[in-house]
N, C-alpha and C positions, 0 to 999 in steps of 0.2 A: 482646815484641819491642822493641828500643831504637829511638828516633827516629834516633840516630846511624847505625844500620845502614841505615835507609831512605835517609838523606841520602847516605851513601857510595855506595850503589848508584845513586842518581839520576845522579851524575857519570859512572857507567859505562854505564848503559842509557838515559839520558835523564832519568830520575828514577824513584824507586820509593816505596813507601808502607808504611803500617803493615800492615794485614792484610786478609783477604779475607772477604767474606760473600756471602750469596746470598738474594735474595728471589724468590719465585715466586708469581704470582697464583693465585687460586682456580681450581678446575676449572670454567671458564666458557668458552663459545665466543667466537671473535673477534667483535668488534663488540658485545660485551656492554654494555648500558646500565644504569647503576646506578639512576638516578632513574626513577620512573614517568613515562611519556610525557607525561601531562597536566601534570606539574610543570615541563616544559621552559620556560624563560623566567621562571619564578616565583621564582627565587632572587635576582634583581636587587633590591638594597636590603634583603635579608633580614638582620636583625641579631639575631634570636632565633627559634629553632624548637625546641619541646619536644614530642616525639611521645608520651612516656611509655610507648613500647613496650619490651619486655624488653631488646632489644639496646642501648637508649638509657638504661637505668637500671642503677644499681649501689648496692645497700643504700639509703642516704638521699640519693642524688644523681640528678637528672634532667639528662642531658647535653643540651647545646645543639647541634643539628645544623646551625646556620647557618654554622658555621666561625668565629664570633666568640668562642667560649669562655665564653659567658654561662651556665655551668652553674648549676642550681638546687639548693638544699638542702631536702629534705623535713623539715618541722618538725611535731611533735605527731601524726605518724602518718597522713597521707593514705594510703589503701590502694590497691594495684593491683587493677584489676578489668577485665572485658571492656569495651572501648571502642567508639567508632563506627568507628575504623580501628585494628585491633589492640588495644592495651591503653590504658586510661585511668587517671586517679586519682579516687578517691572522697573527697570532702571532707565532714566530718561536721556542718558548720554551727556548730561550737563554737570550735575553735582550730586546725584543720588549715590548712597553707599550704605553698607552695613559694617560698622566698626566692631570687630570681635575682641579687640584689646590684645594683650600680650601675656596670657596666662603661661605659667611655667611649662605646661604640657605642650605648648606651641613654640617654645623658644629653642633655637639652635638644634632643629631636627637634623639628624644625619640621614639615614634612609627615610624616605617619605613618599606619600602618594596623595595626590589631589584629584578629586572627581567632581563632576558637575554635569547636569543637563543644562544646555544653553540654547537660546532662541535669539540669535543676533539679528537686529534689524539693520545694522550697518557695521562698519569695522571699528566703530567707537571713536572717541575723541583722539585726534591725531593719528587715526588709523591704528591705534595701539590699545584698544579697549581691554582693561584688566578684568579677568575673571576672578581670580583670587591672588592676593599679593601680600607680602610683608615688606613694604617698600614705601618710603615717604617721598620718593622722587625729588628729593632736595639734595641731601648729602649721600643718599644711597648706602648708608653704613650697614653692611651685612645683609642686604636685601635678598629676597627671592621673589619671583613673579611667574605666574602662568597667565598668558594673555594672548589676545589676537595681535597679529602683526601683518597688516594688509590682508592678504587672503591666506596667511599661514597661521600656525600656532607656535608659540615660543615658550620655553622654560629657561630661566636664567637664575644663577646664584652667584653672589658676590664673593670673589676671592681677592686676596690682597694685591696681586699684580695683574692678573687677567681674569675676567669674568667667565665663569662656566656658562655655555649657552648651547642649546640645541633647537633648531628651527626646522619645521616640516616643509615639505614641498608645497608649491602654490596650489591654491584651491582645495585645501585640505578640509575646509568646512564650508557650509552653505548658508546663505542669508535666508531669513524668514522660514526656518525649518528647525524643529527640535533635533538635537544631536547630543550624544553622550561623549564628553571629552575627559580624558584621564592622562595624567603624567605620573610616572614613577621614577625615582632616583635612588641609587644605592648609597648616596652620601659621599662618594669619592669625587676626585677631580676629573675623572674620565667621562667625557661628554657622551660617549657611546653607551654609557650605562644609564643614560636618561632615555626613557621610552615613552612615547606619546601615542595615545590610542584615540580613535574616533569610532563610535558605535561598536566597540569591542574588538576592533582590528587595529593593529599597529600601523602607523603611517610610514611613508618614506620621508627622507630628509634631504635638505639641501645645504645646511650649515651646521657644522659641529666644531665647537671651540672648547678645548679643555680648560679647566681652571688652573691657574698657576699660583704657587705658594700656598699660604694658609687660607682656610675659610674664615671670613670675618663674621663675628657674632651678630645675630639679628635680634638679640634680646631687647634692644631699645626700640624696636619697631613694632607697631601694632599690625595685626592681620586685618585686611580689608577685603570685603566681597564687593566687586563692581567698581573699584577705583583704587587709587593710591592714598597714602597718608596726607598728601597735599591736595587731595580732591581733584586731581587732574587725571587725564587718560582714562576717563570713565567709560564704562560699558553701556552700550545702547541696545536694550533688548531685555529678554526674560532670563532669569537664572533660577534653577530649582535643584533641590537635593544635593547640596554641597557637602562633601566629606573630606576630612584630612586625617591621614594615618601617619604614625611614626615608624612605618615600615614600608617596603616596596611590595605591593600586591603582586600576586602571580597573574599570568595571562588568564588562567582559568577563573580566578576570582573576579577579574575585571569583566569577563564575559558574563558571569553570573549577575553582577551588578547591572550590567547593560540590559540583560534579559528581563530583570525586574521591571524596569521602566518601559522597555520596548513592547512588552506584552500587556502592560497595564492600561485599562480603559477607564477613564475618569469622566464622571458626569455625562454618561451616554444615556439619554432617555429612551423610552420604548420606541419612539419614532422621533426623528429630528424635527418634525413639524411642531412639536411643543416648544421649540426654541424660536420658531419663526415669528417675528413681530413682537417678541417679548421685550417690553420696555422697562419693566421693573419686577423684581422677584425677591421678596424678603422672607427667608425661611425662619429667622429668629433662633436657629440652632446655635449651639455653642461655638463651633468653628466660624460662624458667620456673624459673630457679635464681638465687640471689644468695648468694655466699660459702657459708655453711653452711645455707642454707634451700632446700627444695624446695617450690615453690608448688603449691597444689592448683588444678587447672583445672576442677573440677566446679561451682564457684560456691559451695561450702560453706565455703571458707576454711580447710580442714583442712591447713594447711601443715606440713611436716615439718622437723625439725632433724637435720642430718647429724652423727653422733657417731662417734668412733673413726677417722674419715678415709676413708669410701668415696670413691673417686676417679671423676671424670668420664672417660668414654671414648666412642668411637663405639658407638652402640647399634644396635638393630634398626630403629628409626624415629628418626632424628636421634641424639640423645645418650642414653647410658645411664649407670648407676652400677656400678662394680666393687666387690664386697665381698670382703674378704681372708680370711674364715673365722677371723678372730681376734676383733675387737671392733667391727667396722663395723656400723652400723645407721642407719636413719632413724626417728626417734621423732616420731609425730604427736600424742601425748598422748591425752586422753580426751574428744574432742568428742562431744556427744550424737548427732550424725548418724551416727556409726560404732558406736553402741551398738545394733546391729541384733539384734532378738529375733524376727524372722520370716524370710520368704524373703530370700535373698541370692544374689549372684553375685560371684565374684572372678575376675579375668582378669589375666594378665601375660605378657610375653615374657621368657624365661629362657635363660641360657647357663651351665649348671652345669659346673664343672671336676671336682668330686666331688659326693658326695651330702651334704656338709656335715661339720662338725667333731664333732657330737654322736655319742656312742657308742650312743645308743638307736636304736630303730627309726624313730621320727619324728625326722628329722635337720634339715637346713638349712631354716629358715623362709623362705618367700616373703613371706607376711604373717602377723602374729600378733596376736590380741586376747584370748589366754587364758593366756599366761605359764605354760607347762609344765603344762597340764591343770588349771588352777584353775577358770576359768569363761570362756565365750565361744567364739571360733572361731579357726581357723588354717588356712592352706594350706601344706603342708610337703612336702618331698621325703621319700620313705619307702624304706628299704632295710634290712630286718632280717637279710638273709642267712640266712633260715630256710626250709626246705622246707615246702611246703603253704600258704604265704601269698604275697601279691604281693611281688615284689622289683624294684628298679630302677624305681621309679614315684613317684607323688605321691598325697597324700591330703588330703581335708578332714576336720578334726576338730572336732566340736561338743561342748562341755560344757554339758549342759542339766540343769535341775532334774528329778530323777527318772531320769536316764540320759544316756548319751552316744551320739554317732554317729561312726562311722568310715566314710568313703566313699573307697575305694581305686580308682584306675585299675588296669587289669590289668598284670601283670608286663611289664617292658621297655618301658613307655610313655615313659620318659625316656632320652634319648641324651646322653651327656656330650660336652662340647666342640663344641656347635653350638647355634644359636638354635632355639627352638621356642615356640609359644604354648600355654600351659596355662590352662584355665578350669574352673570348677566352678559348677553351679547347684544351689540347694536351694529347693524351692517350699514353700508353706504346708502341703501334705500330707506333708511330710518325704521327698519324692522327690528323690534326689541324682543328678546326671549329671555325670561328668567329661568333659572334651574335651581333645584334643591336636591342634594345628594345624587347628582348625575342625571336626574330626570327633569323634563320640562315641567314647569309650574304654570298653571293657567294664568294668562295675562289679563289683568282687569284695569279698566279706567286708564288705559294708555293713550296718550295723545301727543302729537308733535306739530308744531307750526314753524315755518321758517327753515333755517339751515341747520346743519349739524353743529356740534359744540363750538363755542368760542371761549377759550380758556383764560384769556387775560393774564394777569400777573399774580394770580393767587397761588399760594404754596400748596403743594401736595402733602396731605397729612393722613396718617393712619390712626384710627381710634378716636378721632375728634375732628374739629375743623380748626383753622388757624386762629379763629376768634375765641377758641376754647369755650364754646357754648353748646356743642353737640357731642358730649362725652359718651363714649361706649362703656358699658358696664359688663365686663366679662373678659374672656380670653380670645385672642386672635392668633392664627397660625397660617403659614404658607400663603401669603398674599401675593397675587400676580396681577399685572396689568399688561394687556396687549394692544397694539394699534391695528388690530383686525378682529373680525368676528370669528371666533372659533366655531368649528362644526359641532354638532351634537355628539358625534363619536369622540372628538377631542375632549369635550367636557366630561364625558363618561370616563375617559382614561384618567383625567386629572382626579376625578372622584375616587376611582379604584386605587390610585396610587396612595391615597390616604386611608381609604376604608379598609384596606387589607393590611395596613401596617400595624404591627404590634410593637409598642414602645415600652421599655422598662418592665417587661413581663418576666418575673422571676420563675425559677423552675417550679415552685409552688407559691401560690399567693400568700401563704402564711408568713413568708419571709418579709412581707411588707406590713403585716399586722402589728400595730403598736410601735412602728418605727418613728422615733421622735427626732432623730438626727442621723444624717448619712453624708459623710464628707469623703469623696473619692479622691480628691486632689488631682484628678485628670484635667487635661487642658480645657475641654469644654466646660468644666465645672469650676474654673478659676478665672479671675480677672484682676490683674495687677496684684493688689494686696488683699484680695477677697477670696475665700474658699466658700463656694455656694453649697448649700444643704440640699441634697437630692431626696430628702424624706417627704417633702411637701410642707414641712413646718416652717420653712424660711429662717432657720437658725444659722444664718451665714456667719462665718468666722473671719476675723481680721488677722492677717499675717503680721507679726510684730517682731522686730529685731532682725528680720531677713532670712527666714527659712527658705531654702532654695529648692526648686523643682528638680527632680531626678527620676531615673527609671525606677519604677516601683515593682511590687509583687504582681499587681494587676494594673497595667497602664502606667500612670505617673504617681509618684509619691512626693512627700516633702522630707528634706534632709535638715535635721536640727543640729546645731553646732555645739550644744552644751554650754554656751556662753550667755546668750540672751535671746535665742530664738524660741518663739512659741506662737500658738494660734489662740486668740481670745474669742470665746464664744459668747461672752456676756452672761446674763442670767435670765434667759427666756423662760416663761411659765411652763412650757412643755418639757423642760429639763429639770424642773424643780420638784418633782414628785418624791414622796417618801415611801411609796409602795414598791412592788417588785420591779426589777429592772435587769437589763442585760447590756454589757459592753463588749464589743468585739472589735479587734484591730489586728493588723499585721505589723510587727516590729523587727528591725534589723539593726543590731548594735554596731556603732562605729568604733567603740572603745569599751574596755572593761574598767569601771570606776574603782576608786580606792575602797578598801573594806570599810563597811559601815555607812556607805553612801547609797543613794537611790537615784535612779532615772525614772521620772514620772512620764508616762505615756498619755494618760488622761486623768483629769481630776475634777471633781465637783466639791469645792471647798467653801469655807466660811471665812471668819475673820481671824485676827491674830491671837485671839483668846481661846475660847473653847472651840475645838475642832468640830467639823461637821461634814457630812457628805460621803463620797465614795470615790474609788479610783483604781487605776491599774498601773503597776510599777514593776521594776526589777530592783532587787536588793543585792548589793555586792558584799559577799562575805565568804565563809568557808562552810558549806558551799554557797555560791550565788544562787538566788532563787527568784522565780517569777511569783508575783502575788497580786491577788484581787482583794480589795479591802473595803470595809464600810465602818462608819462611826454610828453607834446606836445611842438611844436615850438612856440606856442602863447606867446608873451611877453618874449621870450628868453628861458624860461623853467618853465612851470606851470604844476603842477600835478593835476590829476583828479581821483576821486575814485568812484566806485560803491559799496555800502555798504549793509550789511545784518546782522541782529541780530538773525535770525532764521536759524537753531536751536541755542539755547543759547550756546556760547562757554563754554565748561566744560571739565574736565579731563576724560580720559578713554572712550571716545566715538568717533567713526570714523565718519567723515563728508566729503562728497564729495564736492569739491570746483572747480568751473569753472569760468574763466574770459574770456570774448569775446570782442575783440576790432574790430569794424567794421570801416574800413578806409573810405569807401564811405559815410556812414552815420555820421562818426566822433562821435561815441558813444562807451562807455565802459559799459558792462553789467555783473553783478555778478549773478551766479547761486549757490545755495547750495542744496544738496540732490535732484538735478534734477529740482528745481523750480527757476524761475527768481525772484530775490529779488529787484534789482534796476538797472535802466539804466540812465547814466549820459552823457550829451552832452559835448564833449571835445572842439569843435569849431575850431580845427586845426589839422594838421597831427602830427604823432608820431615822436619824436626825436630818433635818432639812439642810441643804447646802446653799451656796450662793453662786459665785462665778464658776463657769466651766472653762477649762483650758485644755489644750492639747500640747504636750511637750514640756510642761512645767507645773510646779505647785505654786499658785499665786493667790493666797488669801488676800482679801481686801486690805488695802493700806499696808501690806507687807512687802518686803523685798522678794525678788524671785529666788526660789530655792529648788534644788533637785531638778535642774534642767536636763532634759534628755539629750544625749549625744548619740543620736540614732536616726534611722529612716523610719517613718511611720506612714502607713497607707491604709485606705479603706476603713475608716473609723465609723462605727455604727453604735447608736444608743436606742434601746427599746424600753418601753414602759411596762414590760412584762418579762417573766422568766421563760426564756426559750427552752425547748426540750433538747435532750441529748441528740436526737435525730436531726433537729434543725441546725444545731451547732456543727454536727458532722457534715451536713450539706454545705454550710458556709465555708468550712475548711476545704472541702473537696472542690469548691468553686475556684479556689486560688492555688491549690497545691500543684 
């Protein structure tokens, strides 16, 4: 869509704009509070916050949740593990660290506070394991450090003549235990103004040394978690929930932060028995995925590698993986903990479209550790289409020394095109029991000779075998493997955990009707430079130019710099309609542009010649105006806009914007904050557009124009005109 087209129409209708887009918040009730209540008031002065939780991690990046953009880079492999609150990082005491850099918000802090949950396994390298430091341990220019020192905790800051230091009494922390450590400093040279706390209580001290002369600048030093800039004096253990403030927190605030973690219970199952013997557990949920890796939640670190392109989609419990019956699989390799040669249990939620691509009786693999009957075990769909044997079912196959075992569930145990839980147990006496949806399935044609499994060197694979000949066709979720036979009661509990779970259910189902694109920008829906589409249409977007993750209206948003940041959605067929549509989004301006300029939040445009499509923008003028716009077939290409000046476009305020094009009525309507502002007759039908973008106007082969300098969150596109009531509900979900 040409800028000239928009400018022409501005003179006719007051002014018009590029194109239209839609953001819609997540399915949350009105009054939804993002932060945990105890955190209210604890963001004042926060310049760094690294939770290490799944939504706040991407490959080798730990995102900063303070809003300052001080993202950390994981170096030399600190590993994700269960933390005190959610997920933590495990530092090996050798060379692991997180390099946070030296953003201006972290340089030369006067008053400051550092907080962290730590689980030290030893005193660290040189008995001086660093928790957080701005210190290269070479020339020490301007450094500060909060670290272990033998059995004590120490804070130190570089002064030109004598270093400021305060050291706690001996045995102030405990090995192999979670504890909350905090240091506050008022920025002065007086060491007694340094206060160190453990589990919300200030410690006693043995060494207090005032700083002498001037504080040396630390602007040249990077902040590190778990080490120094020279990768020495590394921490050995777990670190979680690191925070840095540019002020000294009060004792009351420190107690509140401690209570948040001290009372939090993470990953506590209904009974601990469901963790006993768990050798592999792949949820496929967003926090447990990173690009092509499926993390193992069993604690055994049996992470899997996605191969051939299994895609993320809505699962039975959270997110699942879709396997295309061609070459998709998840390869876990040959970890010793999955070389099970005795009792075992396999459990999974499955949604089969067919029984798999293989022409043999044993068809699509759910899990495989035997690679086409060589050695080991597998759980497979089974459908030989032969009279006298089970059909339309599943089976455990064991290849053992001296004989094999085939353990079939009875015929018609599997129903295509719906979710069902399948499980099978094998005890040490070679008794096999299959289950469907928590109930025992009749066992047919089961036989075993010889010993229990011999697993050999075959890879453990989900959704296929390692030879890529037993492809599963459908979706898998919540895959578990145990080295023991679970009881019937435990199998029922596993089933109920998924059977009663309601995922992505909006307040009314109508808010998913006609949803063609939904980009939340939340951590679970992002991976490196990809924004996943939660509509089910798989219209994922590519982050281009570097829009950064930031705190949003609901969860996480993207911050666009107005220079070269945008999200490219391509031109998928589901977004190419010329009928009715709705765009909804939340926007928060970073800057007010020059008069006559636009910020484009969403656009569906064409080439550099005749404009086409629809979009959502803000036009800067007197007054500045929000606008939803379309280009119609009337006269070749004419743009029409619905405008609104309320609320007044200003910086730092979230506004809910919705544009509705009604093809039958041939009208375009703008809503802001749930209220209809203007309806404009278009007089003819919509022209087809091409590429869709968030944050920019980007016609094919044209330069980027009208880049948004704003935060954008919860973008939605529908292929129908939403009602006023639906739009009000969308607004209430985020207000």
